DSSP file (Angstrom, degrees, kcal/mol; ACC not computed):
  #  RESIDUE AA STRUCTURE BP1 BP2  ACC     N-H-->O    O-->H-N    N-H-->O    O-->H-N    TCO  KAPPA ALPHA  PHI   PSI    X-CA   Y-CA   Z-CA
    1    1 A P              0   0    0      0, 0.0     0, 0.0     0, 0.0     0, 0.0   0.000 360.0 360.0 360.0 -27.5    0.0    0.0    0.0
    2    2 A D        +     0   0    0      2,-0.1     2,-0.4     0, 0.0     0, 0.0   0.023 360.0 107.4-100.4  27.9    2.9    2.4    0.6
    3    3 A V        -     0   0    0      2,-0.0     2,-0.6     0, 0.0     0, 0.0  -0.885  59.8-146.6-110.2 134.5    4.6    1.5   -2.7
    4    4 A T        -     0   0    0     -2,-0.4     2,-0.7    31,-0.0    -2,-0.1  -0.889  13.7-147.7 -97.0 122.0    4.7    3.8   -5.8
    5    5 A I        -     0   0    0     -2,-0.6    30,-2.8     0, 0.0    31,-1.5  -0.814  12.7-159.8 -92.5 117.1    4.6    1.8   -9.0
    6    6 A V  E     -a   36   0A   0     -2,-0.7    31,-0.2    29,-0.2     3,-0.1  -0.839  15.4-126.6-100.7 131.3    6.6    3.6  -11.6
    7    7 A G  E     -     0   0A   0     29,-2.9    -1,-0.1    -2,-0.5    27,-0.0   0.040  47.3 -57.1 -67.9 179.8    5.8    2.7  -15.2
    8    8 A P  E     -     0   0A   0      0, 0.0    30,-0.7     0, 0.0     2,-0.3  -0.272  58.7-117.4 -61.4 143.6    8.4    1.6  -17.8
    9    9 A S  E     -a   38   0A   0     -3,-0.1     2,-0.3    28,-0.1    30,-0.2  -0.640  32.0-171.5 -86.3 138.4   11.2    4.0  -18.4
   10   10 A V  E     -a   39   0A   0     28,-1.3    30,-2.8    -2,-0.3     9,-0.1  -0.935  16.3-127.4-128.6 153.7   11.6    5.5  -21.8
   11   11 A T        -     0   0    0     -2,-0.3     8,-0.2    28,-0.2    30,-0.1  -0.209  29.2-109.6 -83.3 179.1   14.3    7.6  -23.4
   12   12 A N  S    S+     0   0    0      6,-0.2    29,-0.1    30,-0.1    -1,-0.1   0.084  74.8 134.4 -95.2  21.8   13.9   10.9  -25.2
   13   13 A G        -     0   0    0      1,-0.1     6,-0.3     3,-0.0     2,-0.0  -0.250  62.9 -94.1 -67.7 158.9   14.7    9.1  -28.4
   14   14 A Q    >   -     0   0    0      1,-0.2     3,-2.3     4,-0.1    -1,-0.1  -0.277  67.9 -39.6 -70.2 158.3   12.7    9.7  -31.5
   15   15 A A  T 3  S+     0   0    0      1,-0.4    -1,-0.2     5,-0.1     3,-0.1  -0.288 125.6  37.6 -54.8 138.1    9.8    7.5  -32.5
   16   16 A P  T 3  S+     0   0    0      0, 0.0    -1,-0.4     0, 0.0    -2,-0.1  -0.953 123.8  51.3 -91.6  12.0    9.4    4.6  -32.3
   17   17 A M  S X> S+     0   0    0     -3,-2.3     3,-1.1     3,-0.1     4,-1.0  -0.124  97.5  24.1 -88.4-167.8   11.3    5.0  -29.1
   18   18 A G  H 3> S-     0   0    0      1,-0.2     4,-2.0     2,-0.2     3,-0.3  -0.093 126.3  -6.0  59.6-140.3   10.7    7.4  -26.2
   19   19 A L  H 3> S+     0   0    0     -6,-0.3     4,-2.4     1,-0.2    -1,-0.2   0.762 130.8  62.1 -67.3 -25.2    7.3    8.8  -25.6
   20   20 A D  H <> S+     0   0    0     -3,-1.1     4,-2.0     2,-0.2    -1,-0.2   0.939 106.8  45.4 -61.9 -46.3    5.9    7.3  -28.7
   21   21 A W  H  X S+     0   0    0     -4,-1.0     4,-2.6    -3,-0.3    -2,-0.2   0.914 112.2  51.8 -62.0 -43.4    6.7    3.8  -27.3
   22   22 A L  H  X S+     0   0    0     -4,-2.0     4,-2.7     1,-0.2    -1,-0.2   0.897 107.7  52.1 -62.1 -40.5    5.2    4.9  -23.9
   23   23 A S  H  X S+     0   0    0     -4,-2.4     4,-2.0     2,-0.2    -1,-0.2   0.918 111.1  47.0 -61.0 -44.0    2.0    6.0  -25.6
   24   24 A R  H  X S+     0   0    0     -4,-2.0     4,-2.4     2,-0.2    -2,-0.2   0.892 110.7  52.6 -66.0 -39.2    1.7    2.7  -27.4
   25   25 A F  H  X S+     0   0    0     -4,-2.6     4,-2.1     1,-0.2    -2,-0.2   0.942 109.6  48.8 -59.5 -47.6    2.3    0.8  -24.1
   26   26 A N  H  < S+     0   0    0     -4,-2.7    -1,-0.2     1,-0.2    -2,-0.2   0.880 112.2  48.8 -61.4 -38.1   -0.4    2.8  -22.4
   27   27 A D  H  < S+     0   0    0     -4,-2.0    -1,-0.2     1,-0.2    -2,-0.2   0.884 115.8  43.1 -67.6 -38.7   -2.8    2.0  -25.3
   28   28 A C  H  < S+     0   0    0     -4,-2.4    -2,-0.2     1,-0.2    -1,-0.2   0.728 122.3  37.9 -79.6 -23.2   -2.0   -1.7  -25.2
   29   29 A C    ><  +     0   0    0     -4,-2.1     3,-1.9    -5,-0.2    -1,-0.2  -0.463  63.9 154.8-127.6  60.1   -2.0   -2.0  -21.4
   30   30 A P  T 3  S+     0   0    0      0, 0.0    -1,-0.1     0, 0.0    -2,-0.1   0.718  75.9  53.0 -65.0 -19.2   -4.9    0.2  -20.2
   31   31 A D  T 3  S+     0   0    0     -3,-0.1     2,-0.1     2,-0.1    -5,-0.1   0.397  77.8 124.7 -96.0   3.3   -5.4   -1.9  -17.1
   32   32 A A    <   -     0   0    0     -3,-1.9     2,-0.8    -6,-0.2   -25,-0.0  -0.414  64.2-127.3 -63.4 134.8   -1.7   -1.6  -16.0
   33   33 A I        +     0   0    0     -2,-0.1     2,-0.4   -27,-0.0    -1,-0.1  -0.770  43.6 159.2 -87.9 110.7   -1.4   -0.2  -12.5
   34   34 A V        -     0   0    0     -2,-0.8   -28,-0.2     1,-0.1     3,-0.1  -0.992  25.8-175.8-137.2 124.7    1.0    2.7  -12.7
   35   35 A D  S    S+     0   0    0    -30,-2.8    32,-0.6    -2,-0.4     2,-0.3   0.706  75.4  10.9 -91.1 -23.2    1.3    5.5  -10.2
   36   36 A A  E    S-ab   6  67A   0    -31,-1.5   -29,-2.9    30,-0.2     2,-0.3  -0.982  71.5-119.9-151.8 157.2    3.9    7.5  -12.0
   37   37 A T  E     - b   0  68A   0     30,-2.8    32,-2.8    -2,-0.3     2,-0.4  -0.729  24.5-147.1-101.4 155.4    5.6    7.7  -15.4
   38   38 A N  E     +ab   9  69A   0    -30,-0.7   -28,-1.3    -2,-0.3     2,-0.3  -0.977  18.5 173.2-129.9 128.2    9.4    7.3  -15.8
   39   39 A I  E     -ab  10  70A   0     30,-2.7    32,-1.0    -2,-0.4    33,-0.8  -0.928  19.5-151.2-130.9 158.4   11.6    8.9  -18.3
   40   40 A H  E     - b   0  72A   0    -30,-2.8     2,-0.4    -2,-0.3    33,-0.2  -0.910  15.4-163.4-117.1 151.8   15.3    9.2  -19.0
   41   41 A F  E     + b   0  73A   0     31,-1.9    33,-2.0    -2,-0.3     2,-0.4  -0.965  15.4 164.0-143.5 123.5   16.8   12.3  -20.8
   42   42 A Y  E     + b   0  74A   0     -2,-0.4     2,-0.3    31,-0.2    33,-0.2  -0.995  14.6 151.1-134.8 141.4   20.2   12.7  -22.5
   43   43 A D  E     - b   0  75A   0     31,-1.0    33,-3.0    -2,-0.4     2,-0.2  -0.968  45.3 -92.2-158.1 168.3   21.1   15.4  -24.9
   44   44 A I        -     0   0    0     -2,-0.3     2,-0.5    31,-0.2    36,-0.1  -0.559  50.6-105.6 -81.6 156.7   24.0   17.5  -26.3
   45   45 A Y        +     0   0    0     34,-0.2     2,-0.3    31,-0.2    40,-0.1  -0.745  59.1 127.5 -90.6 129.2   24.6   20.8  -24.6
   46   46 A D  S >  S-     0   0    0     -2,-0.5     3,-1.4    38,-0.1     4,-0.4  -0.906  74.4 -78.0-156.4-174.7   23.5   24.0  -26.2
   47   47 A E  T 3  S+     0   0    0     -2,-0.3     4,-0.2     1,-0.3     3,-0.1   0.614 127.9  48.8 -68.7 -10.1   21.5   27.1  -25.3
   48   48 A K  T 3> S+     0   0    0      1,-0.1     4,-2.2     2,-0.1    -1,-0.3   0.375  78.6  99.0-108.5   2.2   18.2   25.2  -25.9
   49   49 A T  H <> S+     0   0    0     -3,-1.4     4,-2.5     1,-0.2     5,-0.2   0.917  83.7  50.6 -57.9 -45.4   19.0   22.0  -23.9
   50   50 A I  H  > S+     0   0    0     -4,-0.4     4,-2.5     1,-0.2    -1,-0.2   0.870 109.1  52.5 -63.2 -35.0   17.0   23.1  -20.8
   51   51 A D  H  > S+     0   0    0      2,-0.2     4,-2.3     1,-0.2    -1,-0.2   0.911 110.5  47.0 -65.9 -41.8   14.0   24.0  -23.1
   52   52 A R  H  X S+     0   0    0     -4,-2.2     4,-2.1     2,-0.2    -2,-0.2   0.895 112.2  51.4 -65.8 -39.3   14.1   20.5  -24.6
   53   53 A F  H  X S+     0   0    0     -4,-2.5     4,-2.2    -5,-0.2    -2,-0.2   0.950 111.7  45.4 -61.6 -50.8   14.4   18.9  -21.2
   54   54 A Q  H  X S+     0   0    0     -4,-2.5     4,-2.7     1,-0.2     5,-0.2   0.903 111.9  52.4 -61.6 -41.6   11.4   20.8  -19.8
   55   55 A A  H  X S+     0   0    0     -4,-2.3     4,-2.5     1,-0.2    -1,-0.2   0.886 108.5  51.1 -62.0 -38.8    9.3   20.1  -22.9
   56   56 A Q  H  X S+     0   0    0     -4,-2.1     4,-2.3     2,-0.2    -1,-0.2   0.920 111.9  46.2 -65.3 -43.7   10.1   16.3  -22.5
   57   57 A V  H  X S+     0   0    0     -4,-2.2     4,-2.3     2,-0.2    -2,-0.2   0.934 114.3  48.0 -63.9 -46.0    9.0   16.3  -18.9
   58   58 A E  H  X S+     0   0    0     -4,-2.7     4,-2.4     1,-0.2    -2,-0.2   0.904 112.2  48.9 -62.1 -42.1    5.9   18.3  -19.6
   59   59 A K  H  X S+     0   0    0     -4,-2.5     4,-2.8    -5,-0.2    -1,-0.2   0.895 110.1  51.3 -66.4 -39.8    4.9   16.1  -22.5
   60   60 A A  H  X S+     0   0    0     -4,-2.3     4,-2.1     2,-0.2     6,-0.3   0.913 111.9  47.2 -62.8 -42.4    5.5   12.9  -20.4
   61   61 A A  H  X S+     0   0    0     -4,-2.3     4,-2.5     2,-0.2     5,-0.4   0.911 114.6  46.4 -65.5 -42.2    3.2   14.3  -17.7
   62   62 A S  H  < S+     0   0    0     -4,-2.4    -2,-0.2     2,-0.2    -1,-0.2   0.911 112.8  49.6 -66.1 -43.5    0.5   15.3  -20.2
   63   63 A L  H  < S+     0   0    0     -4,-2.8    -2,-0.2     1,-0.2    -1,-0.2   0.894 123.0  30.3 -63.0 -42.3    0.7   12.0  -22.1
   64   64 A S  H  < S-     0   0    0     -4,-2.1    -2,-0.2    -5,-0.2    -1,-0.2   0.750  89.3-138.5 -92.8 -25.6    0.4    9.9  -18.9
   65   65 A G  S  < S+     0   0    0     -4,-2.5     2,-0.3     1,-0.3    -3,-0.1   0.695  71.3 105.8  70.6  17.4   -1.7   12.1  -16.7
   66   66 A K  S    S-     0   0    0     -5,-0.4    -1,-0.3    -6,-0.3    -2,-0.2  -0.785  82.2 -86.6-123.5 164.8    0.7   11.0  -13.9
   67   67 A K  E     -b   36   0A   0    -32,-0.6   -30,-2.8    -2,-0.3     2,-0.4  -0.355  49.5-124.8 -63.7 155.2    3.5   12.5  -11.9
   68   68 A V  E     -bc  37 102A   0     33,-2.8    35,-3.0   -32,-0.2    36,-1.2  -0.883  18.1-163.4-113.1 137.2    6.9   12.1  -13.6
   69   69 A W  E     -bc  38 104A   0    -32,-2.8   -30,-2.7    -2,-0.4     2,-0.7  -0.971   5.5-160.8-109.5 131.6   10.1   10.5  -12.3
   70   70 A I  E     +bc  39 105A   0     34,-2.2    36,-2.3    -2,-0.5   -30,-0.2  -0.864  15.9 174.9-109.8  92.9   13.3   11.3  -14.3
   71   71 A T  E     +     0   0A   0    -32,-1.0     2,-0.3    -2,-0.7   -31,-0.2   0.585  67.5  22.4 -84.3  -9.6   15.4    8.5  -13.0
   72   72 A E  E     +b   40   0A   0    -33,-0.8   -31,-1.9    -3,-0.1     2,-0.3  -0.919  67.8 153.0-151.2 129.5   18.4    9.3  -15.3
   73   73 A F  E     +bc  41 107A   0     33,-0.6    35,-2.5    -2,-0.3     2,-0.3  -0.974  14.9 119.1-152.2 150.8   19.3   12.5  -17.0
   74   74 A G  E     -b   42   0A   0    -33,-2.0   -31,-1.0    -2,-0.3     2,-0.4  -0.969  54.0 -72.7 179.9-172.0   22.5   14.0  -18.2
   75   75 A L  E     -b   43   0A   0     -2,-0.3   -31,-0.2    33,-0.2     3,-0.1  -0.866  49.0-102.6-111.6 142.9   24.5   15.4  -21.1
   76   76 A N    >   -     0   0    0    -33,-3.0     3,-1.8    -2,-0.4     4,-0.3  -0.312  50.0 -91.1 -62.2 142.1   26.1   13.3  -23.8
   77   77 A P  T 3  S+     0   0    0      0, 0.0    -1,-0.1     0, 0.0    38,-0.0  -0.232 110.2  17.0 -54.1 138.0   29.8   12.8  -23.5
   78   78 A G  T 3  S+     0   0    0      2,-0.3    -2,-0.1    -3,-0.1     3,-0.1   0.471 101.7  94.8  81.3   2.2   31.9   15.4  -25.3
   79   79 A S  S <  S+     0   0    0     -3,-1.8     2,-0.3     1,-0.2   -34,-0.2   0.581  82.8  33.8-102.7  -9.8   29.1   17.9  -25.6
   80   80 A A        -     0   0    0     -4,-0.3    -2,-0.3    -5,-0.1    -1,-0.2  -0.999  67.4-127.4-148.1 144.9   29.6   20.1  -22.5
   81   81 A S     >  -     0   0    0     -2,-0.3     4,-2.6     1,-0.1     5,-0.2  -0.377  43.5-102.1 -76.0 168.5   32.4   21.5  -20.3
   82   82 A E  H  > S+     0   0    0      1,-0.2     4,-2.3     2,-0.2     5,-0.2   0.883 125.1  51.1 -60.6 -37.9   32.1   20.9  -16.6
   83   83 A E  H  > S+     0   0    0      2,-0.2     4,-2.2     1,-0.2    -1,-0.2   0.896 110.3  48.2 -67.5 -40.4   30.9   24.5  -16.2
   84   84 A Q  H  > S+     0   0    0      2,-0.2     4,-2.6     1,-0.2    -2,-0.2   0.910 112.0  49.6 -65.9 -41.8   28.2   24.0  -18.8
   85   85 A A  H  X S+     0   0    0     -4,-2.6     4,-2.6     1,-0.2    -2,-0.2   0.915 111.3  49.1 -63.2 -42.6   27.0   20.7  -17.3
   86   86 A A  H  X S+     0   0    0     -4,-2.3     4,-2.4    -5,-0.2    -1,-0.2   0.895 111.4  49.9 -63.7 -39.8   26.8   22.4  -13.9
   87   87 A S  H  X S+     0   0    0     -4,-2.2     4,-2.3     2,-0.2    -2,-0.2   0.921 111.5  48.1 -64.8 -44.7   24.8   25.3  -15.3
   88   88 A F  H  X S+     0   0    0     -4,-2.6     4,-2.9     1,-0.2    -2,-0.2   0.937 112.4  49.0 -59.9 -46.7   22.4   22.9  -17.1
   89   89 A L  H  X S+     0   0    0     -4,-2.6     4,-3.0     1,-0.2     5,-0.2   0.904 109.4  52.1 -62.0 -41.5   22.0   20.9  -13.9
   90   90 A K  H  X S+     0   0    0     -4,-2.4     4,-2.0     2,-0.2    -1,-0.2   0.931 113.7  43.5 -59.9 -46.1   21.3   24.0  -11.8
   91   91 A D  H  X S+     0   0    0     -4,-2.3     4,-2.0     2,-0.2    -2,-0.2   0.902 114.5  50.6 -65.5 -41.3   18.6   25.2  -14.3
   92   92 A A  H  X S+     0   0    0     -4,-2.9     4,-3.1     1,-0.2    -2,-0.2   0.921 110.3  48.8 -63.9 -44.1   17.1   21.7  -14.5
   93   93 A M  H  X S+     0   0    0     -4,-3.0     4,-3.1     2,-0.2     5,-0.3   0.891 108.3  53.7 -64.7 -39.1   17.0   21.3  -10.7
   94   94 A A  H  X S+     0   0    0     -4,-2.0     4,-1.2    -5,-0.2    -1,-0.2   0.931 114.1  43.0 -59.9 -44.4   15.3   24.7  -10.3
   95   95 A Y  H  X S+     0   0    0     -4,-2.0     4,-0.8     2,-0.2     3,-0.3   0.952 116.6  46.2 -64.5 -50.0   12.6   23.6  -12.8
   96   96 A L  H >< S+     0   0    0     -4,-3.1     3,-0.8     1,-0.2     6,-0.2   0.908 111.9  50.1 -62.9 -44.1   12.2   20.1  -11.3
   97   97 A D  H 3< S+     0   0    0     -4,-3.1    -1,-0.2     1,-0.2    -2,-0.2   0.789 115.6  44.3 -66.1 -26.7   12.0   21.3   -7.7
   98   98 A G  H 3< S+     0   0    0     -4,-1.2     2,-0.4    -3,-0.3    -1,-0.2   0.489  92.1 101.6 -95.1  -3.8    9.4   23.8   -8.7
   99   99 A S    X<  -     0   0    0     -3,-0.8     3,-0.6    -4,-0.8    -4,-0.0  -0.662  55.5-158.9 -88.7 132.5    7.3   21.6  -10.9
  100  100 A D  T 3  S+     0   0    0     -2,-0.4    -1,-0.1     1,-0.2    -4,-0.1   0.473  93.7  63.1 -81.3  -1.4    4.0   20.1   -9.6
  101  101 A K  T 3  S+     0   0    0    -34,-0.1   -33,-2.8    -5,-0.1     2,-0.5   0.566  88.7  80.9 -95.0 -11.6    4.4   17.4  -12.3
  102  102 A V  E <   +c   68   0A   0     -3,-0.6   -33,-0.2    -6,-0.2     3,-0.1  -0.832  43.6 173.7-105.9 130.3    7.6   15.9  -11.0
  103  103 A Q  E     -     0   0A   0    -35,-3.0     2,-0.3    -2,-0.5   -34,-0.2   0.691  68.8 -13.7-103.4 -25.8    7.8   13.4   -8.2
  104  104 A G  E     -c   69   0A   0    -36,-1.2   -34,-2.2     2,-0.0    -1,-0.4  -0.979  55.4-171.0-170.0 160.5   11.5   12.6   -8.3
  105  105 A Y  E     -c   70   0A   0     -2,-0.3     2,-0.3   -36,-0.2   -34,-0.2  -0.992   5.4-163.8-157.7 159.0   14.7   12.8  -10.2
  106  106 A S  E     -     0   0A   0    -36,-2.3   -33,-0.6    -2,-0.3     2,-0.1  -0.957  19.8-131.6-149.7 127.4   18.3   11.6  -10.4
  107  107 A W  E     -c   73   0A   0     -2,-0.3     2,-0.6   -35,-0.2   -33,-0.2  -0.441  41.7 -95.9 -69.8 149.3   21.3   12.8  -12.3
  108  108 A F  S    S+     0   0    0    -35,-2.5   -33,-0.2     1,-0.2   -36,-0.1  -0.950  80.2   8.2-106.7 117.6   23.3   10.2  -14.1
  109  109 A M        -     0   0    0     -2,-0.6     8,-1.8   -35,-0.1     2,-0.7   0.746  37.9-149.4-150.4 172.5   25.7    9.2  -12.6
  110  110 A V        +     0   0    0      6,-0.2     2,-0.3     7,-0.1     6,-0.0  -0.772  66.7  90.7 -83.9 118.1   27.9    8.8   -9.5
  111  111 A G  S    S-     0   0    0     -2,-0.7     7,-2.5     2,-0.1     5,-0.0  -0.966  83.9 -93.6 175.4-179.0   31.4    8.4  -10.7
  112  112 A D  S    S+     0   0    0     -2,-0.3     3,-0.1     5,-0.1     8,-0.1   0.332  83.2 108.9 -99.4   5.1   34.6   10.2  -11.7
  113  113 A G  S >  S-     0   0    0      1,-0.2     3,-1.9     2,-0.1    -2,-0.1  -0.010  83.4 -48.4 -76.7-176.6   33.9   10.4  -15.4
  114  114 A E  T 3  S-     0   0    0      1,-0.3    -1,-0.2     3,-0.0     3,-0.1  -0.288 123.9  -7.3 -56.4 126.1   33.0   13.3  -17.5
  115  115 A N  T 3  S+     0   0    0      1,-0.2    -1,-0.3    -3,-0.1   -40,-0.2   0.762 102.1 134.5  55.5  30.5   30.2   15.5  -16.0
  116  116 A Q    <   -     0   0    0     -3,-1.9    11,-0.5     2,-0.3    10,-0.3  -0.450  69.4-100.9 -98.2 179.7   29.6   12.9  -13.2
  117  117 A L  S    S+     0   0    0     -8,-1.8     7,-2.2     9,-0.2     2,-0.3   0.697  94.1  62.7 -81.1 -20.4   29.2   13.8   -9.6
  118  118 A N  E     -D  123   0B   0     -7,-2.5     2,-0.3     5,-0.3    -2,-0.3  -0.720  49.1-177.3-108.2 156.3   32.6   12.9   -8.2
  119  119 A S  E >   -D  122   0B   0      3,-2.9     3,-2.0    -2,-0.3     2,-0.3  -0.845  65.3 -51.4-149.1 111.6   36.1   14.3   -8.9
  120  120 A G  T 3  S-     0   0    0     -2,-0.3     4,-0.1     1,-0.3    -1,-0.0  -0.450 123.6 -15.9  62.0-121.3   39.1   12.7   -7.1
  121  121 A N  T 3  S+     0   0    0     -2,-0.3    -1,-0.3     2,-0.1     2,-0.2   0.197 133.7  32.5-100.2  14.8   38.2   12.5   -3.4
  122  122 A G  E <  S-D  119   0B   0     -3,-2.0    -3,-2.9     1,-0.0     2,-0.3  -0.695  96.7 -51.4-147.3-161.4   35.4   15.0   -3.5
  123  123 A L  E     -D  118   0B   0     -5,-0.3    -5,-0.3    -2,-0.2    -6,-0.1  -0.605  44.0-133.4 -86.5 143.8   32.5   16.4   -5.5
  124  124 A S     >  -     0   0    0     -7,-2.2     4,-2.4    -2,-0.3     5,-0.2  -0.241  39.9 -92.7 -76.9 178.0   32.9   17.7   -9.1
  125  125 A A  H  > S+     0   0    0      2,-0.2     4,-1.6     1,-0.2     5,-0.1   0.900 133.1  47.8 -59.8 -40.0   31.3   21.0  -10.1
  126  126 A V  H  > S+     0   0    0    -10,-0.3     4,-2.5     2,-0.2    -1,-0.2   0.912 110.0  52.4 -65.7 -43.5   28.2   19.1  -11.1
  127  127 A G  H  > S+     0   0    0    -11,-0.5     4,-2.3     1,-0.2     6,-0.2   0.865 106.2  53.7 -61.5 -37.4   28.3   17.1   -7.9
  128  128 A K  H  X>S+     0   0    0     -4,-2.4     5,-2.6     2,-0.2     6,-1.0   0.901 109.9  47.1 -65.4 -40.4   28.4   20.4   -5.9
  129  129 A V  H ><5S+     0   0    0     -4,-1.6     3,-1.1     4,-0.2    -2,-0.2   0.946 113.1  49.1 -63.6 -46.4   25.3   21.7   -7.7
  130  130 A Y  H 3<5S+     0   0    0     -4,-2.5    -2,-0.2     1,-0.3    -1,-0.2   0.863 112.2  47.9 -62.7 -36.8   23.5   18.4   -7.2
  131  131 A A  H 3<5S-     0   0    0     -4,-2.3    -1,-0.3    -5,-0.2    -2,-0.2   0.547 115.2-115.7 -81.2  -7.0   24.4   18.3   -3.4
  132  132 A G  T <<5S+     0   0    0     -3,-1.1    -3,-0.2    -4,-0.6    -2,-0.1   0.661  85.4 117.4  81.5  15.8   23.2   22.0   -3.1
  133  133 A A      <       0   0    0     -5,-2.6    -4,-0.2    -6,-0.2    -5,-0.1   0.399 360.0 360.0 -96.9   2.3   26.7   23.1   -2.2
  134  134 A A              0   0    0     -6,-1.0    -5,-0.2    -5,-0.2    -1,-0.2   0.385 360.0 360.0-126.2 360.0   27.2   25.4   -5.2
C-alpha cells in the first residue's frame, strides 16, 4: 500500500522509441497499475537543452496524466564542459524542484567520469550543484 509503482522507463529518443513507445504501451495495457511515469533524458549541450528537457518532462506528464520520475538525466559525452554541465543541472533542478508534475529525479551518474558527480576525493562542479553546495 505504501509503494509507488513507476511505469516503464523511456528515453527521449525519436519514435518509435521514447514517448511514442510509452503512448503505445499505455494504449496496449490500459489496465496496468502505474502510479507515476518514468523517463530518461540525454542530450547535447547548447542554449536550448534546458528547453528540450522541460518540454520532454511536460509532454510525459501530459501523455500519462501522472507524476513524472526522471530516473536518469545528463549530457552526452563530449558535448559540454564541466561548467556548462553544472549550469544545465542548476537550471534543471530549479525547474524540477518547482514543478508540480515531477515526483522525483536523479542525475546520471555517480562516478569520476565526464560530467559525473565525483572528482578525485570530492565532488565535481556538477556534484556540488546536485548536493546543493554550489
